[in-house]
C-alpha positions in Angstrom: -13.3 -4.2 -33.4 -13.0 -2.7 -36.9 -14.1 0.8 -37.9 -13.4 3.7 -40.2 -11.3 6.5 -38.8 -8.5 9.1 -39.3 -5.4 9.8 -37.2 -5.4 13.0 -35.1 -2.4 15.1 -34.1 -0.1 13.1 -32.0 1.8 14.2 -28.9 5.4 13.0 -28.3 6.2 12.1 -24.7 9.5 11.5 -22.9 9.1 7.8 -23.7 6.6 7.2 -26.5 3.6 9.2 -27.8 -0.1 9.7 -27.5 -2.1 9.3 -30.6 -5.8 10.2 -31.1 -7.8 8.0 -33.5 -10.9 10.0 -34.7 -13.7 7.6 -35.4 -15.8 8.1 -38.5 -19.3 9.4 -37.7 -21.0 6.4 -39.4 -19.2 4.0 -37.0 -19.8 6.1 -33.9 -22.5 3.9 -32.3 -20.7 0.6 -33.1 -17.6 1.9 -31.4 -19.4 3.3 -28.4 -21.1 -0.1 -27.9 -17.9 -2.1 -27.9 -15.1 0.2 -26.9 -15.4 -0.5 -23.1 -14.0 -4.0 -23.8 -10.6 -2.4 -24.6 -10.4 0.0 -21.7 -7.1 -0.5 -19.8 -5.9 -3.4 -22.0 -2.9 -3.8 -24.2 -3.8 -3.5 -27.9 -2.7 -4.4 -31.3 -3.6 -1.7 -33.8 -3.8 -2.5 -37.5 -4.1 0.4 -40.0 -5.2 0.0 -43.6 -5.5 2.7 -46.3 -7.6 2.6 -49.4 -4.2 2.1 -51.3 -3.7 -1.1 -49.2 -0.9 0.4 -47.2 -0.8 -1.5 -43.9 0.9 -1.1 -40.6 0.5 -3.0 -37.3 1.8 -1.8 -33.9 1.2 -2.2 -30.2 -0.4 0.4 -28.0 -2.4 0.9 -24.8 -5.9 2.2 -24.6 -5.9 5.3 -22.3 -9.0 7.4 -22.9 -12.2 8.0 -24.8 -13.3 11.6 -25.7 -17.0 12.0 -26.9 -18.0 15.1 -28.9 -21.2 15.9 -30.8 -19.6 15.5 -34.1 -17.2 12.6 -33.4 -15.4 10.5 -30.8 -11.7 10.1 -30.2 -9.9 7.1 -28.9 -6.6 8.1 -27.3 -3.9 5.4 -27.4 -0.4 5.4 -26.0 2.6 3.9 -27.8 6.0 3.1 -26.2 9.2 4.3 -27.8 9.7 1.2 -30.0 6.2 1.4 -31.4 6.3 5.2 -31.8 9.4 4.8 -34.0 7.7 2.1 -36.0 4.7 4.4 -36.6 6.7 7.5 -37.4 8.8 5.7 -40.0 5.6 5.4 -42.1 3.3 8.1 -40.7 3.3 9.8 -44.1 1.3 6.9 -45.6 -1.4 7.2 -43.0 -1.6 10.8 -41.9 -4.8 12.5 -43.0 -5.9 9.4 -44.8 -9.2 7.6 -44.6 -8.3 4.4 -42.7 -9.8 1.1 -41.7 -8.7 0.5 -38.1 -8.7 -2.9 -36.6 -8.3 -2.8 -32.8 -7.5 -6.1 -31.1 -6.6 -7.0 -27.5 -3.0 -8.3 -27.3 -3.7 -11.6 -25.7 -0.2 -12.4 -24.8 0.5 -9.1 -23.2 -2.9 -9.1 -21.4 -2.1 -12.5 -19.8 1.2 -11.0 -18.6 -0.7 -8.0 -17.2 -3.1 -10.2 -15.3 -0.1 -11.9 -13.6 1.4 -8.6 -12.5 1.1 -7.1 -9.0 -2.2 -5.3 -8.6 -2.7 -1.6 -7.5 -4.4 -3.0 -4.4 -1.4 -5.1 -3.5 0.9 -2.2 -4.0 -1.2 0.1 -1.8 -1.3 -2.5 1.0 2.5 -2.8 0.8 3.1 0.9 1.1 0.7 1.1 4.0 2.7 -1.6 5.8 6.0 0.2 4.9 4.6 3.4 6.4 3.5 1.7 9.6 6.9 0.0 10.0 8.8 3.3 9.4 6.6 5.3 11.7 7.3 2.8 14.5 11.0 2.3 13.8 11.8 5.9 12.7 13.3 4.9 9.4 13.0 6.3 5.9 10.4 4.5 3.8 12.4 4.1 0.6 15.4 2.6 2.4 13.3 0.3 4.5 11.3 -0.8 1.4 14.6 -1.8 -0.3 15.9 -3.6 2.8 12.7 -5.6 3.1 12.6 -6.5 -0.6 16.3 -7.5 -0.5 15.9 -9.7 2.6 12.7 -11.3 1.1 14.3 -12.1 -2.2 17.5 -13.5 -0.7 15.6 -15.6 1.8 13.3 -17.1 -0.8 15.7 -17.6 -3.7 14.1 -14.9 -5.9 16.0 -12.5 -8.1 15.7 -8.8 -7.3 12.3 -7.5 -8.3 10.4 -4.2 -8.8 7.0 -3.4 -7.3 6.0 -2.0 -10.7 5.7 -5.4 -12.4 6.5 -8.3 -10.1 4.3 -11.4 -10.4 1.2 -10.9 -8.1 1.8 -14.3 -6.4 5.3 -13.2 -5.4 3.7 -9.8 -4.3 1.3 -11.8 -2.1 4.2 -13.7 -0.5 6.0 -10.4 0.1 3.0 -8.9 1.8 3.0 -11.8 4.2 6.8 -11.4 4.7 6.3 -7.7 5.6 3.4 -8.5 8.0 5.3 -11.2 9.8 8.2 -8.7 10.2 5.8 -6.1 11.6 3.9 -8.4 13.9 7.0 -10.0 15.3 8.3 -6.5 16.2 5.1 -5.2 17.8 4.6 -2.6 15.0 1.1 -1.0 15.3 -0.6 -1.4 12.0 -2.5 1.9 11.7 -2.6 2.5 8.0 -2.8 -1.2 7.0 -5.8 -3.3 6.8 -6.3 -6.0 9.5 -3.6 -8.6 9.0 -6.2 -11.4 8.8 -7.4 -9.9 5.6 -3.9 -9.5 4.1 -2.3 -12.9 4.7 -3.2 -16.6 4.9 -5.6 -16.7 7.9 -4.1 -19.9 9.4 -0.5 -18.5 9.2 -1.7 -15.3 10.9 -3.5 -17.2 13.7 -0.5 -19.5 14.2 1.8 -16.4 14.4 -0.5 -14.7 16.9 -0.5 -17.8 19.2 3.3 -18.0 18.9 3.8 -14.2 19.7 0.9 -14.1 22.3 -0.9 -11.3 20.4 -4.6 -10.9 20.2 -5.7 -11.9 16.7 -8.6 -9.4 16.8 -7.2 -6.2 18.3 -3.5 -6.8 18.1 -2.9 -6.4 21.8 0.3 -7.9 23.1 0.6 -10.1 26.3 1.9 -7.8 29.0 0.1 -9.4 32.0 2.1 -9.5 35.3 0.7 -12.2 37.6 2.4 -10.7 40.7 0.9 -7.2 40.3 -2.2 -8.3 38.4 -1.6 -5.5 35.8 -1.3 -5.5 32.1 -3.1 -7.2 29.2 -3.6 -10.9 29.3 -3.7 -12.7 26.0 -5.3 -16.1 26.3 -5.9 -19.2 24.2 -9.5 -19.5 23.2 -10.5 -23.1 22.5 -12.5 -23.1 19.3 -13.5 -26.7 20.0 -15.1 -26.7 23.4 -13.4 -28.6 26.2 -16.8 -30.0 27.4 -18.5 -30.3 30.7 -16.7 -32.5 33.3 -13.2 -32.3 31.7 -10.4 -30.9 33.8 -8.8 -28.1 31.7 -5.5 -28.4 33.7 -5.1 -32.1 32.8 -6.7 -32.4 29.4 -4.3 -32.8 26.4 -5.5 -30.1 24.1 -2.7 -30.5 21.6 -5.1 -31.5 18.8 -7.7 -28.8 19.7 -8.1 -25.7 17.5 -7.3 -22.5 19.3 -7.3 -18.7 18.8 -5.1 -16.1 20.5 -7.4 -13.5 22.1 -6.9 -10.8 24.8 -9.3 -11.1 27.8 -11.7 -8.5 26.4 -11.9 -10.1 22.9 -12.1 -13.5 24.6 -15.1 -12.4 26.5 -16.7 -11.0 23.4 -16.1 -14.4 21.6 -17.9 -16.3 24.4 -20.8 -13.8 24.5 -21.4 -13.5 20.8 -25.0 -14.6 20.2 -24.0 -16.3 17.0 -21.2 -18.2 18.7 -17.7 -18.8 17.3 -18.9 -19.0 13.7 -20.4 -15.5 13.9 -17.4 -14.0 15.8 -14.8 -15.6 13.5 -16.6 -14.3 10.3 -16.8 -10.8 11.8 -13.0 -10.7 12.3 -11.9 -12.9 9.5 -10.1 -15.3 11.9 -10.0 -19.1 12.3 -8.9 -21.6 14.9 -5.6 -23.5 14.4 -3.8 -26.3 16.0 -0.8 -24.9 17.9 1.6 -26.5 20.3 4.3 -24.3 21.9 
């Protein structure tokens, strides 16, 4: 996007600077029409004066201010690009400029591969649930989980600010498996079936004898008839006339459900398909 503009008064930060670009009135409508394409993206800014002085630097789009007389685009420069601009600011300050604003394709691709805000929120919800249950401090537990995950999977130490989002996804699963295997109630977190691979989740529930829907653990005592019974629901029906005690069901898909959720699955008017969609669960082949 190319437009006429002037530089406003910049603000220095602890690391970098904020710089307003004041758009010329005659280009106001053109900029308003296209500026949304740059929102939240890494930029390459190219400044050109009437004297042909030219400067290119990198920045991030942060905000747009609309006034009756003009509009201001606020960009943020890191320390390196701030120094680059300040070295030659005298050539561009208070000058009529042609500004060419481009999306930095290479940096944008890197940004797309980074952990998302949603992934980060999910992780800290899991951290909070684990620490609430175990009585540990969140920051120390986070470091411990990250270190164990990295060592166990051959990854270098990483930061939750910029780790690759595929690794972040694996780490979410690692933390969920840790929580589920220790009976941690997931109060802040979303349902695990939404956060990890559904087949892995279902297999883990069958292995741990946990209800895949409500998270109840198997505590049933046959002698006293008390506690919660977690049962194997056969997604593929056994069929009339077959003896459940003698039938080899090793190749049948199953789901781990407590007696209450098991009853709901059988009584769902839409059958298993409706029930499984409602709870984001699937049947898996499991042999203990």
